[in-house]
FIKE-402008 format. One line per field, with one value per residue (C-alpha): residue number from 1; residue in three letters; x, y, z. Coordinates in pm, whole numbers. Example, Ala and Ser with C-alpha at 12.3 -4.5 7.8 and 13.67 -1.06 7.14 Angstrom:
% residues 2
nr = [1, 2]
rest = [ALA, SER]
east = [1230, 1367]
north = [-450, -106]
up = [780, 714]
% end
This chain:
% residues 564
nr = [1, 2, 3, 4, 5, 6, 7, 8, 9, 10, 11, 12, 13, 14, 15, 16, 17, 18, 19, 20, 21, 22, 23, 24, 25, 26, 27, 28, 29, 30, 31, 32, 33, 34, 35, 36, 37, 38, 39, 40, 41, 42, 43, 44, 45, 46, 47, 48, 49, 50, 51, 52, 53, 54, 55, 56, 57, 58, 59, 60, 61, 62, 63, 64, 65, 66, 67, 68, 69, 70, 71, 72, 73, 74, 75, 76, 77, 78, 79, 80, 81, 82, 83, 84, 85, 86, 87, 88, 89, 90, 91, 92, 93, 94, 95, 96, 97, 98, 99, 100, 101, 102, 103, 104, 105, 106, 107, 108, 109, 110, 111, 112, 113, 114, 115, 116, 117, 118, 119, 120, 121, 122, 123, 124, 125, 126, 127, 128, 129, 130, 131, 132, 133, 134, 135, 136, 137, 138, 139, 140, 141, 142, 143, 144, 145, 146, 147, 148, 149, 150, 151, 152, 153, 154, 155, 156, 157, 158, 159, 160, 161, 162, 163, 164, 165, 166, 167, 168, 169, 170, 171, 172, 173, 174, 175, 176, 177, 178, 179, 180, 181, 182, 183, 184, 185, 186, 187, 188, 189, 190, 191, 192, 193, 194, 195, 196, 197, 198, 199, 200, 201, 202, 203, 204, 205, 206, 207, 208, 209, 210, 211, 212, 213, 214, 215, 216, 217, 218, 219, 220, 221, 222, 223, 224, 225, 226, 227, 228, 229, 230, 231, 232, 233, 234, 235, 236, 237, 238, 239, 240, 241, 242, 243, 244, 245, 246, 247, 248, 249, 250, 251, 252, 253, 254, 255, 256, 257, 258, 259, 260, 261, 262, 263, 264, 265, 266, 267, 268, 269, 270, 271, 272, 273, 274, 275, 276, 277, 278, 279, 280, 281, 282, 283, 284, 285, 286, 287, 288, 289, 290, 291, 292, 293, 294, 295, 296, 297, 298, 299, 300, 301, 302, 303, 304, 305, 306, 307, 308, 309, 310, 311, 312, 313, 314, 315, 316, 317, 318, 319, 320, 321, 322, 323, 324, 325, 326, 327, 328, 329, 330, 331, 332, 333, 334, 335, 336, 337, 338, 339, 340, 341, 342, 343, 344, 345, 346, 347, 348, 349, 350, 351, 352, 353, 354, 355, 356, 357, 358, 359, 360, 361, 362, 363, 364, 365, 366, 367, 368, 369, 370, 371, 372, 373, 374, 375, 376, 377, 378, 379, 380, 381, 382, 383, 384, 385, 386, 387, 388, 389, 390, 391, 392, 393, 394, 395, 396, 397, 398, 399, 400, 401, 402, 403, 404, 405, 406, 407, 408, 409, 410, 411, 412, 413, 414, 415, 416, 417, 418, 419, 420, 421, 422, 423, 424, 425, 426, 427, 428, 429, 430, 431, 432, 433, 434, 435, 436, 437, 438, 439, 440, 441, 442, 443, 444, 445, 446, 447, 448, 449, 450, 451, 452, 453, 454, 455, 456, 457, 458, 459, 460, 461, 462, 463, 464, 465, 466, 467, 468, 469, 470, 471, 472, 473, 474, 475, 476, 477, 478, 479, 480, 481, 482, 483, 484, 485, 486, 487, 488, 489, 490, 491, 492, 493, 494, 495, 496, 497, 498, 499, 500, 501, 502, 503, 504, 505, 506, 507, 508, 509, 510, 511, 512, 513, 514, 515, 516, 517, 518, 519, 520, 521, 522, 523, 524, 525, 526, 527, 528, 529, 530, 531, 532, 533, 534, 535, 536, 537, 538, 539, 540, 541, 542, 543, 544, 545, 546, 547, 548, 549, 550, 551, 552, 553, 554, 555, 556, 557, 558, 559, 560, 561, 562, 563, 564]
rest = [MET, SER, SER, LEU, ARG, GLY, PHE, SER, ARG, ALA, ARG, VAL, PRO, THR, GLU, VAL, ARG, PRO, ARG, ARG, GLY, ALA, ALA, VAL, CYS, ALA, SER, LEU, SER, ALA, TRP, LEU, LEU, VAL, ALA, CYS, GLY, LEU, VAL, GLY, CYS, SER, SER, VAL, ALA, LEU, PRO, ASP, LEU, VAL, ASP, SER, ASP, PRO, SER, ALA, LEU, SER, ALA, GLY, GLY, SER, GLU, GLY, TYR, ASP, SER, SER, SER, GLY, GLY, PHE, PRO, GLY, GLY, THR, SER, GLY, GLY, SER, GLY, THR, SER, GLY, ALA, SER, SER, ASP, GLY, GLY, SER, ALA, GLY, GLU, GLY, THR, THR, GLY, GLY, THR, GLY, GLY, GLY, GLY, VAL, PRO, PRO, PRO, GLU, GLU, LEU, PRO, GLU, PRO, GLN, ASP, VAL, LEU, GLU, PRO, LEU, ASN, ASP, PRO, LEU, ASN, GLU, GLY, CYS, GLY, GLY, GLY, ASN, ASP, PRO, GLN, ALA, TRP, ALA, VAL, ALA, VAL, ARG, GLU, GLN, GLY, PRO, THR, THR, SER, PRO, SER, HIS, VAL, ARG, GLU, ALA, MET, MET, ALA, ASP, TRP, PRO, SER, LEU, SER, SER, LEU, ASP, GLU, VAL, SER, VAL, ARG, PRO, TRP, GLU, PHE, LEU, ASN, TYR, TYR, THR, PHE, ASP, TYR, PRO, LEU, ALA, PRO, GLU, GLY, LEU, ALA, PRO, ARG, ALA, GLU, LEU, ARG, ALA, GLY, LYS, ASP, ASP, LEU, GLY, ASP, MET, PHE, GLU, LEU, GLN, LEU, ALA, VAL, SER, GLY, PRO, MET, LEU, ALA, ASN, ALA, ASP, ARG, PRO, PRO, VAL, HIS, LEU, THR, LEU, ALA, LEU, ASP, ASN, SER, GLY, ALA, MET, GLU, GLY, LYS, ALA, LEU, GLY, LEU, LEU, LYS, SER, ALA, GLY, VAL, ALA, LEU, ALA, SER, GLN, LEU, ARG, PRO, GLY, ASP, THR, VAL, ALA, LEU, ALA, THR, TRP, ASN, ALA, ALA, ASP, GLY, VAL, LEU, LEU, PRO, VAL, THR, GLN, VAL, GLU, GLY, ALA, ASN, ASP, PRO, ALA, VAL, LEU, GLY, ALA, LEU, ALA, GLY, PHE, THR, PRO, GLY, GLY, ALA, THR, GLU, LEU, ALA, SER, ALA, LEU, LYS, ALA, SER, TYR, ALA, LEU, ALA, GLU, GLN, ALA, TYR, VAL, PRO, THR, ASP, ILE, ASN, ARG, VAL, VAL, VAL, ILE, THR, GLY, GLY, GLY, ALA, THR, ALA, THR, ASP, ALA, ASP, LEU, ALA, GLU, ILE, ALA, ALA, ARG, ALA, TYR, ASP, ALA, PRO, ASP, LYS, PRO, GLY, ILE, HIS, LEU, VAL, GLY, VAL, GLY, VAL, GLY, ASP, ALA, ALA, LEU, TYR, ARG, ARG, GLY, LEU, ILE, ASP, ALA, VAL, ALA, ARG, ALA, GLY, GLY, GLY, ALA, SER, LEU, PHE, ILE, GLY, SER, GLU, ALA, GLU, ALA, LYS, ARG, GLN, LEU, ALA, GLU, ARG, PHE, VAL, SER, THR, LEU, ALA, LEU, ALA, ALA, LEU, ASP, VAL, HIS, VAL, THR, LEU, THR, LEU, PRO, PRO, ASP, LEU, ARG, LEU, GLY, PRO, SER, ALA, ALA, ALA, ASP, VAL, LYS, THR, GLY, GLU, PRO, GLU, ARG, VAL, LEU, LEU, ALA, PRO, ASN, ASP, ARG, VAL, VAL, LEU, HIS, ARG, VAL, ILE, ARG, PRO, CYS, GLY, VAL, GLU, VAL, ASP, PRO, ALA, GLY, VAL, LEU, ARG, ALA, ASP, VAL, ALA, TRP, VAL, ASP, ALA, LYS, SER, GLY, ALA, LEU, LYS, GLN, ALA, THR, GLN, GLU, TRP, LYS, PHE, GLY, GLU, LEU, LEU, ALA, GLY, ASP, THR, ALA, LEU, LEU, ALA, LYS, GLY, VAL, ALA, VAL, LEU, ALA, TYR, THR, ASP, ALA, LEU, ARG, ALA, TRP, LYS, LEU, GLY, ASP, LEU, LEU, PRO, LEU, GLN, THR, ALA, GLN, ALA, ARG, LEU, ALA, GLU, ALA, THR, ALA, ALA, LEU, PRO, ASN, ASP, GLY, GLU, LEU, ALA, GLU, ILE, ALA, GLU, VAL, LEU, ALA, VAL, LEU, GLN, SER, LEU]
east = [-3365, -3678, -3692, -3665, -3396, -3264, -3362, -3628, -3626, -3782, -4048, -3944, -4192, -4302, -4118, -3784, -3820, -3618, -3845, -3777, -4098, -4028, -3787, -3997, -4296, -4093, -3974, -4337, -4466, -4199, -4266, -4649, -4579, -4349, -4634, -4915, -4701, -4686, -5057, -5231, -5380, -5639, -5538, -5294, -5329, -5070, -5189, -5282, -5060, -4750, -4707, -4797, -4612, -4318, -4348, -4625, -4376, -4130, -4000, -4008, -4347, -4187, -4473, -4300, -4359, -4606, -4508, -4833, -5066, -4858, -4809, -4764, -5011, -5240, -5151, -5203, -4967, -5048, -4955, -4798, -4945, -5255, -5565, -5696, -5347, -5437, -5225, -5205, -5394, -5060, -4970, -4985, -4682, -4650, -4810, -4665, -4296, -4348, -4161, -4193, -4206, -4589, -4779, -4634, -4576, -4839, -4698, -4665, -4948, -5204, -5119, -5360, -5367, -5233, -5473, -5460, -5558, -5732, -5664, -5891, -6115, -6361, -6553, -6319, -6634, -6777, -6834, -6745, -6415, -6477, -6637, -6516, -6193, -5945, -5669, -5705, -5389, -5352, -5115, -5009, -4968, -4700, -4640, -4302, -4046, -3805, -3917, -3828, -3835, -4131, -3986, -3676, -3855, -4107, -3856, -3641, -3942, -4064, -3731, -3629, -3582, -3949, -4153, -4524, -4822, -4732, -4381, -4551, -4819, -4539, -4459, -4649, -4694, -4703, -4736, -4561, -4238, -4221, -4224, -3988, -3749, -3726, -3533, -3679, -3387, -3541, -3265, -3127, -3113, -2817, -2880, -3154, -3469, -3636, -3992, -4041, -4351, -4491, -4849, -5056, -5432, -5655, -5984, -6103, -6434, -6511, -6458, -6181, -5862, -5515, -5227, -4979, -4639, -4478, -4130, -3901, -3546, -3271, -2917, -2641, -2375, -2087, -1935, -1605, -1778, -1996, -1909, -1721, -1925, -1935, -2096, -2165, -2293, -2502, -2466, -2725, -2520, -2800, -2823, -3107, -2830, -2658, -2653, -2761, -2846, -2485, -2346, -2573, -2488, -2134, -2213, -2413, -2096, -1858, -2069, -2080, -1692, -1637, -1755, -1560, -1304, -1018, -1160, -1452, -1487, -1648, -1736, -1890, -2106, -2270, -2584, -2392, -2465, -2128, -1901, -2075, -1779, -1644, -1442, -1392, -1414, -1159, -1069, -1045, -760, -1025, -1229, -1229, -1020, -848, -940, -1320, -1308, -1117, -1368, -1646, -1488, -1424, -1779, -1972, -2323, -2402, -2521, -2856, -3148, -3204, -3183, -3135, -2788, -2696, -2845, -2642, -2317, -2393, -2482, -2196, -1954, -2143, -2117, -1731, -1722, -1973, -1916, -2211, -2119, -2066, -2309, -2360, -2547, -2620, -2696, -2881, -2834, -3050, -3243, -3556, -3613, -3541, -3789, -3798, -3973, -4132, -3823, -3595, -3799, -3794, -3426, -3369, -3608, -3442, -3106, -3241, -3377, -3226, -3164, -3070, -2716, -2666, -2812, -2931, -2787, -3018, -3070, -3088, -3246, -3104, -3289, -3098, -3181, -3424, -3715, -3971, -3858, -3784, -4020, -3994, -4164, -3848, -3661, -3966, -4020, -3657, -3601, -3919, -3822, -3477, -3576, -3410, -3446, -3535, -3413, -3407, -3100, -3183, -2880, -2521, -2631, -2908, -2637, -2423, -2712, -2870, -2550, -2283, -2434, -2687, -2452, -2497, -2876, -2914, -2709, -2707, -2977, -3040, -3375, -3620, -3982, -4036, -4386, -4540, -4809, -4969, -5199, -5426, -5603, -5962, -6094, -5913, -5925, -5727, -5933, -5960, -5948, -6291, -6538, -6499, -6124, -6164, -6006, -5903, -5669, -5339, -5041, -4768, -4423, -4142, -3769, -3525, -3174, -2894, -2917, -3286, -3631, -3949, -4211, -4586, -4838, -5186, -5496, -5640, -5990, -6142, -6438, -6687, -6536, -6261, -5929, -5749, -5393, -5258, -5367, -5078, -4983, -4760, -4566, -4423, -4168, -4085, -3828, -3557, -3210, -3068, -2707, -2788, -3155, -3267, -3616, -3612, -3847, -3865, -4131, -4188, -4463, -4574, -4827, -5074, -5063, -4682, -4663, -4921, -4708, -4382, -4207, -4379, -4146, -4087, -4464, -4505, -4268, -4457, -4778, -4615, -4477, -4806, -4981, -4714, -4815, -5181, -5117, -4917, -5177, -5457, -5270, -5240, -5610, -5654, -5754, -5536, -5702, -5473, -5184, -5283, -5306, -4966, -4805, -4972, -4847, -4504, -4494, -4583, -4308, -4056, -4129, -4059, -3756, -3609, -3288, -3430, -3315, -3565, -3843, -3686, -3655, -4026, -4115, -3930, -4133, -4458, -4359, -4315, -4661, -4801, -4651, -4793]
north = [-1128, -1022, -1226, -1144, -1416, -1283, -1396, -1313, -1286, -1634, -1712, -1936, -2178, -2044, -2310, -2213, -1849, -1578, -1304, -937, -771, -411, -386, -553, -351, -27, -129, -209, 108, 314, 145, 214, 591, 587, 416, 645, 926, 803, 698, 915, 674, 808, 580, 300, 24, -235, -602, -771, -1063, -846, -903, -1274, -1396, -1202, -1447, -1214, -959, -1169, -1022, -1161, -1328, -1654, -1806, -1964, -2316, -2378, -2713, -2683, -2699, -2917, -2650, -2294, -2021, -1872, -1539, -1330, -1469, -1542, -1514, -1189, -1181, -1025, -1061, -1424, -1592, -1802, -2096, -2427, -2721, -2910, -3248, -3590, -3675, -3335, -3349, -3317, -3350, -3407, -3694, -3856, -3524, -3462, -3266, -3210, -2903, -2780, -2743, -2366, -2388, -2437, -2097, -1827, -1590, -1223, -964, -605, -355, -31, 258, 390, 72, 130, -132, -181, -278, 71, 234, 559, 427, 532, 868, 1221, 1364, 1162, 968, 583, 421, 54, -156, -396, -766, -976, -1366, -1436, -1476, -1738, -2029, -2019, -2396, -2388, -2225, -2444, -2755, -2697, -2614, -2917, -3152, -3040, -3036, -3381, -3661, -3780, -3489, -3584, -3481, -3705, -3539, -3203, -3330, -3362, -2998, -2731, -2424, -2115, -1782, -1579, -1797, -1716, -1343, -1399, -1616, -1435, -1121, -787, -518, -224, 11, -77, 173, 389, 324, 175, 79, 261, 209, 172, 137, 91, 126, 50, 64, -231, -400, -729, -901, -637, -333, -81, -145, -52, -292, -184, -332, -201, -299, -236, -223, -315, -173, -281, -517, -644, -974, -793, -547, -796, -888, -1223, -1520, -1826, -2113, -2465, -2711, -2980, -3260, -3549, -3864, -4108, -4386, -4190, -3960, -4189, -4093, -3752, -3605, -3677, -3479, -3199, -3186, -3149, -2890, -2679, -2682, -2599, -2320, -2157, -2227, -2023, -1708, -1729, -1464, -1457, -1423, -1645, -1987, -2303, -2625, -2949, -3176, -3486, -3653, -3934, -3923, -4098, -3851, -3575, -3347, -3390, -3055, -2861, -2482, -2364, -2024, -2031, -1875, -1748, -1883, -2259, -2318, -2664, -2787, -2723, -2858, -3168, -3244, -3214, -3440, -3708, -3690, -4015, -4127, -4419, -4267, -4211, -3982, -3816, -3439, -3406, -3559, -3294, -3007, -3110, -3131, -2826, -2591, -2696, -2594, -2270, -2152, -2205, -1977, -1732, -1357, -1128, -869, -1117, -1341, -1676, -1932, -2310, -2467, -2794, -2977, -3271, -3490, -3406, -3774, -3720, -3595, -3313, -3350, -3070, -3066, -3036, -2724, -2579, -2605, -2436, -2149, -2102, -2073, -1823, -1598, -1243, -1118, -763, -858, -1162, -1199, -1563, -1825, -1870, -2165, -2203, -2523, -2653, -2948, -3147, -3447, -3560, -3324, -3621, -3757, -3456, -3375, -3022, -3051, -3110, -2816, -2576, -2667, -2622, -2294, -2154, -2224, -2104, -1768, -1840, -1926, -2263, -2369, -2655, -2751, -2983, -2920, -2799, -2469, -2413, -2456, -2195, -1960, -1979, -2028, -1853, -1570, -1496, -1569, -1234, -1224, -1569, -1533, -1154, -931, -563, -485, -642, -569, -405, -238, -130, 127, 235, 568, 618, 923, 937, 830, 506, 195, -123, -391, -751, -914, -1064, -959, -1283, -1224, -916, -996, -770, -829, -758, -703, -954, -845, -906, -868, -770, -882, -682, -695, -796, -633, -753, -723, -702, -696, -540, -428, -80, 20, 354, 462, 525, 863, 984, 940, 1260, 1237, 1482, 1265, 1138, 772, 733, 445, 444, 183, 165, -102, -167, -173, -508, -361, -80, -175, 183, 240, 387, 504, 601, 757, 798, 986, 976, 1177, 905, 1036, 1041, 700, 560, 714, 540, 246, -97, -370, -513, -509, -701, -955, -979, -1039, -1309, -1489, -1493, -1608, -1887, -1985, -2003, -2206, -2460, -2494, -2524, -2785, -2994, -3001, -3066, -2707, -2594, -2254, -2053, -2206, -2007, -1679, -1752, -1766, -1450, -1268, -1416, -1296, -938, -946, -1079, -797, -557, -753, -938, -1047, -1170, -1516, -1603, -1538, -1768, -2038, -1996, -2031, -2368, -2494, -2372, -2565, -2890, -2833, -2757, -3077, -3308]
up = [-5481, -5320, -4993, -4619, -4566, -4243, -3900, -3642, -3273, -3263, -3012, -2742, -2566, -2237, -2027, -2179, -2274, -2102, -1978, -2081, -1932, -1893, -2181, -2440, -2348, -2373, -2717, -2857, -2684, -2857, -3191, -3150, -3087, -3400, -3591, -3477, -3575, -3918, -3970, -3720, -3465, -3233, -2952, -2881, -2616, -2548, -2600, -2280, -2370, -2340, -1969, -1975, -2300, -2450, -2756, -2867, -2941, -3148, -3478, -3817, -3834, -3739, -3566, -3278, -3178, -2908, -2743, -2518, -2821, -3046, -3317, -3403, -3253, -3494, -3644, -3927, -4182, -4544, -4892, -5004, -5359, -5487, -5284, -5333, -5345, -5040, -4908, -5069, -4932, -4883, -5022, -4916, -4710, -4571, -4240, -3903, -3824, -3468, -3318, -2970, -2802, -2881, -3115, -3467, -3664, -3925, -4270, -4358, -4599, -4325, -4166, -4189, -4478, -4456, -4335, -4421, -4160, -4215, -3970, -3854, -3869, -4155, -4364, -4660, -4864, -4798, -5148, -4993, -4885, -4511, -4627, -4620, -4757, -4513, -4653, -4555, -4406, -4431, -4234, -4502, -4380, -4510, -4466, -4280, -4541, -4423, -4639, -5004, -5083, -5324, -5643, -5645, -5561, -5833, -6081, -6009, -5997, -6339, -6499, -6394, -6647, -6568, -6482, -6396, -6223, -5927, -5890, -5865, -5641, -5368, -5384, -5198, -5421, -5197, -5396, -5135, -5157, -5528, -5479, -5212, -5416, -5751, -5816, -5830, -5899, -5733, -5607, -5261, -4998, -4927, -4561, -4372, -4564, -4863, -5008, -5382, -5582, -5941, -6030, -6351, -6450, -6554, -6552, -6408, -6335, -6061, -6288, -6271, -6069, -6023, -5954, -5712, -5636, -5333, -5242, -4932, -5022, -4777, -4766, -4975, -4797, -4979, -4872, -4813, -4572, -4357, -3992, -3946, -3978, -3747, -3912, -3763, -4022, -3881, -4155, -4189, -4209, -4211, -4448, -4650, -4757, -5004, -5352, -5494, -5152, -5039, -5330, -5288, -4918, -5012, -5292, -5022, -4789, -5072, -5180, -4824, -4805, -5133, -4949, -4636, -4536, -4301, -3950, -4013, -3836, -3943, -3750, -3880, -3672, -3769, -3619, -3425, -3060, -2976, -3178, -3345, -3410, -3787, -3764, -3453, -3456, -3724, -3813, -4198, -4397, -4649, -4928, -4987, -4677, -4713, -4380, -4439, -4797, -4659, -4400, -4635, -4886, -4637, -4494, -4535, -4438, -4205, -3867, -3687, -3807, -3453, -3488, -3114, -3140, -3408, -3205, -2910, -3084, -3317, -3039, -2837, -3122, -3206, -2835, -2860, -3175, -3043, -3096, -3000, -3276, -3550, -3756, -3563, -3754, -3736, -4077, -4080, -4411, -4460, -4693, -4482, -4366, -3990, -3720, -3501, -3162, -2956, -2738, -3057, -3169, -2812, -2797, -3142, -3044, -2706, -2885, -3142, -2888, -2903, -2548, -2516, -2422, -2640, -2992, -3083, -3272, -3556, -3766, -4133, -4271, -4612, -4773, -5036, -5259, -5531, -5567, -5620, -5278, -5075, -4773, -4654, -4324, -4113, -4267, -4260, -3870, -3766, -3970, -3837, -3479, -3536, -3702, -4021, -4394, -4528, -4867, -5111, -5295, -5586, -5814, -5791, -5964, -5695, -5427, -5573, -5641, -5270, -5072, -5256, -5479, -5208, -4905, -4742, -4775, -4668, -4350, -4245, -4104, -4155, -3987, -3748, -3672, -4019, -4047, -4366, -4371, -4703, -4708, -5009, -5123, -5029, -5363, -5353, -5135, -5098, -5248, -5314, -5650, -5547, -5282, -5091, -5042, -4803, -4465, -4170, -3869, -3728, -3961, -3945, -3841, -4105, -4117, -4391, -4479, -4661, -5050, -5030, -5114, -4982, -5264, -5218, -5475, -5397, -5583, -5542, -5641, -5703, -5493, -5779, -5880, -6096, -5935, -5892, -6055, -5788, -5509, -5284, -5227, -4924, -4795, -4441, -4316, -3949, -3826, -3563, -3681, -3636, -3546, -3304, -3177, -3259, -3394, -3742, -4012, -4365, -4589, -4952, -5136, -5495, -5691, -5818, -6175, -6184, -6042, -6286, -6574, -6445, -6547, -6480, -6582, -6249, -6170, -6495, -6335, -6025, -6212, -6413, -6109, -5944, -6259, -6266, -5910, -6008, -6302, -6086, -5830, -6071, -6296, -5987, -5970, -6347, -6454, -6751, -6803, -6560, -6768, -7066, -6852, -6705, -7046, -7156, -6848, -6886, -7240, -7119, -6864, -7119, -7351, -7056, -6939, -7237, -7071, -6752, -6686, -6432, -6660, -6924, -6645, -6558, -6936, -6938, -6652, -6828, -7139, -6954, -6796, -7154, -7279, -7010]
% end
């Protein structure tokens, strides 16, 4: 898979946030020194907001919830596809999830787009690419990668018994989530992180261009080698969970239970205020522990929909099981019909905060149920506040895929504060697919899980001269090791001509995935032309990867769109 499904040092609202002052400033200062060593900064100044608001230094691009403003502070997040893959306008029914606590949470599609930064600051539209013979270093921005609900939500909506425009209308199509969800099998790093790249030449309406797919691979971590896991499942037992949602809730729990090992612990909590403990903290015998499976089998809905009750019971259980060196997670499983107040989100963020001597208890949000009825607002809000992934489970197969096959990458974390810098030869510039798409700003901070890759797709344009095949393209990655807290870095260089002559099969898949998202979003607006483009890009990718099951899955969805 290609997602950053680990967890951030979540921002905590000012009124509940522990203050780390000097330690945080020192950490950022150290990273900036590393970064400048990589890209050659002329000067570095710590942001003024460091002293007043340590949330500004949070990792992972999880825009922390700001209870004073009733939403998440603005950042530099956005889609991670080719330039111009902007965020979706959102669907009716996906507004705020704020309850009685005040302002609501904006849906993720309303967050700003990614903004690549040129160092030193030059005009990216300058035909001379900044002038001279100096390489140009770009800090490449990426949207925070926790949410991955869009692809599975789309697939379940369109492959249902009665697919329709109205069913897809309720699904937000976010291109960065699709790149994050699908599998790009770049080699994993032997240790730490490692950059990978593919490049191919092409043309578009603006002239000559090169498509670059840049991946950062995390380390391999087998389930047998991971640290112990301490899971607390917060199970929605509201009346709305009857039927399909209840069955998928149990499927999600069973999928998690299938990956447990001796030494792991599990606790189950419901949303009942009076008695929220369904299963106390239990050390499991191994996979499919009978105590866990028995508690799941006996679970029945019929309680309240107040998230606050679930949080109180769940975090009390999670604290009992807590071991600083292990993986400590709260997993909220819900049909999405409940509400989250400002106070709820502040509590989640406070619990997820990683203090130097006590890593946080991060939260994973799992939405279950019928795709046509599901509303992702709650899950996205709590997962963002908790620094974790948000998933949609619309079938038993998807439960196994997300929570069993991807168990480690969904729950574990390899790297914090991942920064990617791309240095181009002087005759090339990072460019948009359309002139209006050019933006600059601060890069987003991201993080990476084991067994994972973050995949970025960018357009490179020549500066009006013949490109030197001996020119060097360089990727620098700097990060904080999740286990040791040490600042680390990795660098990879490629000669432009050699990279251009290399394999581009996975790049073709990335292009097909992005064309697929373009088709979905255009189809919702009544435009069928991008559907033809997507089918052509999919055919190219399938020719390069004939045994790729995910491409076959995308073809099935496109066929449904074609038939409607």
